[in-house]
N, C-alpha and C positions, 0 to 999 in steps of 0.2 A: 416784544420778546426781549428777554435779558440775554445778551450775547457777550461772551468773552472772546476777545480778539487777541490771540497770541501773536507776538511779533508786531503788535499794533503801533509801535513807534518807528517801524521800518517803512520803506518806500511803498510797497503794496498795502501793508497793514494799515498805515495811517490813512490812505485813501479809502480803505474799507471802513475805518472808524468814521470818517467824515460822511460817507454815503449812508451807512446804517443809521447814524443819528438823524440825518436828513429824512430818512424813511420812517422815523418815529420810534426806533428801537432804543432801549437802554443799553449802552455799550460800556463795557469795562475792558481796559487794556492790561495785558500781562506782557512784560518785556524785560529782559535782563540788561538792555541797553549796550550789549556788546557791539552791535553795529546799528542799532536804532538811535533815534534822535528825540530826546525829551522835548526839544524845541518844536518838533512837528506837532506834538499834542498841544503845546502852548499856542501855536498858531491856530489850531482848530478851536481851542477855547476862546482865544481873542476874537476870532471871526464870528463865533456863535454866541458869545457871552455866557456860555454854560460850561461848567466844570466837566473834565473828562476823568472819571475814576481810574486810578492807575495803581497797579501792583508791580513793583520792581522785583521780579522773581525769575529764577531759572526753572525751566520745566522739569529738570531732573530732581528738584526738591519736591518730591511727591506729596508729602504731608502738607506743605505750605500751599501747594496748588489746590489740593483738596479743600483746605480751609477757605481759600479764596472763592472756589466754586460754590461752596455752601453759603458763605457769608453774603455773596451777591445774588444768590438764588438763580444761578445761571440755567437757562433753558437749552442753549446751543453754544458750541465752541466753533469758532472760525479760526483755523490753525494755519498761520503763516510763518511761525517762528522756525527758521532754518538757516544754515549756511548755504550759500548758493554759487560759489566760484568753482567752476569746473576744474580749472588748472590747479587750484589750491587743493581740491579734493584728491587729485592724483598724488600730490606730494605729502598730504596729511590725511590719509584715508581714515585713520582711527578717530581723528577729530570729527570727521563728518558722520561716521557711523554712531559715535557717541552722542553728538548734538542732534542730528536729524532723526536717526532711528531710535536710539535709546531714549532720547528726549520725548519722542512721541509715545513710546511705551509707558513712560512715567506719566504722561498726560492721560493716556487711556486708563491707567490704574487709578489716577485721581478722579477721573470722570466716573469710573465704576463705583468707587467708594462714595462719591458724592451723589450718585444717582442721576447723572447727566447722560442723556441717551441720544444726543444728536450732534454730529460732527461734520463740518465741511472742511476738507483737507486740500491744501495747496500742493499739488503734485506737479509733474513736469513732462514735457515731451521728450526729455532726455531718457525716460524709461524705454522709449522705442529704439534707442541706439541709432543705427543707420538703416532705415527702412529701404526695402527693395523697390518701392514705387511711391508715387505721390498722387493725390494728397493722402495724408495719414488718417486712417480711420481707427476707431477705438478697438476694433477686433484684430488689428495687426499684431504680430508677435512682439513681445517686449524683451529686448536684449541690450541693456545699457552698455556703454563702452567706457564709463568712468565711474568712480565711487559715488559721485554726487547722484547720478542716475540710479545707481543701485540702492543708495540710502533711501531714496523715495519709493522705489519699487518694493523694497522690503516692507515699508510701511503699508503700501497697498495690500500686500499679502497678509500682513498682521491684521489689518482692518477686516478683511474678508473672514479670516479665522475667528476673530473676536465676534463679529456680527453673526456668524453661523452658530456660535455658542450662546449668544444673547439675543434672542429674537425681538426684543423691544428696542434694540439699538439700531440706529440708522446712520448711514454716512454717504457722502458723495466725495469722490476724488476728481479734482479738475486738473487736467494736464495742460499746463501753460505752454504757449509758444513765446515769442519775444514780446515782453511787456514794455510799453513806451509811453511817453507823454507825461503830463502833469495835470493837476486840477485846473479846470477851465477858468476858475476865478482867480488863479494865481496864488492861492493861500499856502499850498503845500506842493512839494515836488520831489525830485529825485536827487539824492545826495549820498554817493557811495565813496568809500576810501579803502582800497583804490577803485577807480572807476574803470569798468571793463565793457560797459554797454556802448554800442556803436553811436547812437544818437547823442547821448551826453558828451562823448568824446569829440564828435564833430562840432558840437556847440561850444565846447571849450576851445577849439581852434578858432571858431568865429569870435570868441571873446578875447583872443590873444593869449590864452593860458597854455596853449600848446602850439608848436610851430606848424604841425601838419597832422593829418590823419593818415594812417597806414592802411592800405587795402591789401589784405592777405590773399594773393592769388588772383590772376586775371585770365586764367586758361581753363576755367571750369566749363563743363558742357551746359552753359546757360546762354541766353541771347547776347549778353555783353561780356561774358567771361568771368563775372564775379558772382559770389554766392547769393542765393535768394533765400529770404526768410519772411515769415509771417509775423507782422507787427500788430499787436492788439493794444488799443489804448487802455491805460490803467483804469479809467472810469468805466469803460465797457466791461472790463474784467471784474471789477468789484460788484458791478450791477448784476452780473451773472451769478456771483456767489450769493447775493441776497435773494435772487429769484429761486435758485436751487434750494436754499435753506427753507424757503416757504413751501416748497413742494415735497420736502422729505416726509415720508410716512414711516411708522415703525417697520423694521425689517428691510427697509430699502438699502440696496447696495448699488450705487450709481457711479458711473465713470463717464466723464465727458472731456473731449478735446476743447480747448479754449483758444481760438484764433479766429481770424476773419475769413479764412478760406482762400486767400490769395497771397502772393509773395511779392516783395520788392527786392531788387538787387542792391548790393552795396553802392554801386555807382549811382543808381536811382536815388538812394537815400542822400548821398552827398550832393547831388544836383538839386534835389528838393530843398535841402538845407540852405544852399546858396541862394535859391529863389526866396525862401522865407525870410532869411536874415538880411539879404541884400549885401552880403559880405563875401570877400574872396576867402575860400576855404581850401588851402593847398592840400593836395592829396599825393602821396607817394605809394608806389607799388612795392609790395614785399612778397616774400615766398609764401606758399600755402602753409597753413597750420595743420599739423597732423590731426586727422579725425574730423575735419570740416567737410560734411557732405555738400554737394553742389546746391541742393534745394531742400528746404524743409517748410512745408506749410500744411495747414490742418484742413480736414473735412469736419466742420462743426455742425453738420446737419442734425445730428442726434440731439444736441443741446437746443437748437432752434425748434425742433419738432416737439420734444418732450417738455421743454420749459417755456418756450415762446420768446427766448432771448434773440435779439437782433443787435449787432453792433451799430453804434451811432457814428463811429469814425472809421471810414474805409479809404479815405483819401490821405495819403501819407503827409501831405502838406499840412492838413489840419492837425494831425498828431504832432508834427514838429512845431507848429505854431504855439501849442500849449506848453511844450517843453521850453521853447525859446522865451516865452513870457516869464517862466519861472527863472531860468538861468540869467536872463538879462537883468531881472530885479534882485536876484540872489546869486551874484557871481561867486561867492564863497559858500554857497549852500546855507546850511543852518548855522554856520559859524559867523553870521553877520553880527556886527556890534549892535 
């Protein structure tokens, strides 16, 4: 299948590119490199010995995106291109709605004009807001508490309306929980600026790049008082995308939670990282962050039942091991000389 991966130079997108190519698909990357890394694609090329077709484009350039879809004879779009910092979305909401929501509108118009009728969309558990109970199932009310979540939920609504009006169009929206880890073979990994994800921050402490990790709140209603989150390995996540893509039939409208169905606390993550790295990782307690629920974890039974997906990584130590392999060999990320 000819697959266009938007945001394919980013963390999740690049892992999707790698996985799809290994599955035998012809993959084309579209990325404006605002936060993606051309070096990630270079690493994939170097490891495989095969060129990665790349279109340096912004999704909001509709005509150019249409041309790329037609030129590469694309069968399906896997859409990862988005801004994803919750705090930034609060201070810069228009930027998020423009990039995430309007950008997807432009992509859909380009797909319509090019006759591409299949889309796998990178959504988020942030669309649920603060659920009243755990685990989270797909039928729970969606009420985001930040512009990032709203920017993704608006896209879900747009996809439904577009699919209702175009019966040959099919889509799946996958609502992510906490994505973590790096490629098991160490070729590509996670490199954000600024870094906000817990595991990379902890590993930066292990490397001596930070003095300590801050744990925000230790008085939550959880066994050890710190927040609990569902961590899904990036390779399991992209494998789910590939499997869902293969299952899509015309007129399908699918929604799936994408997590492992269990949570780990912040303290458990820090302790596991100490065991994996063998290094002292100083941790300091800080105040709670506004809007941090005590626990967030998925019920992913629907994905398992309908698609047959099963996560390979359920032990957080194994997840951290893959991340540590990447960070230890690439302490400066893709900025390595």
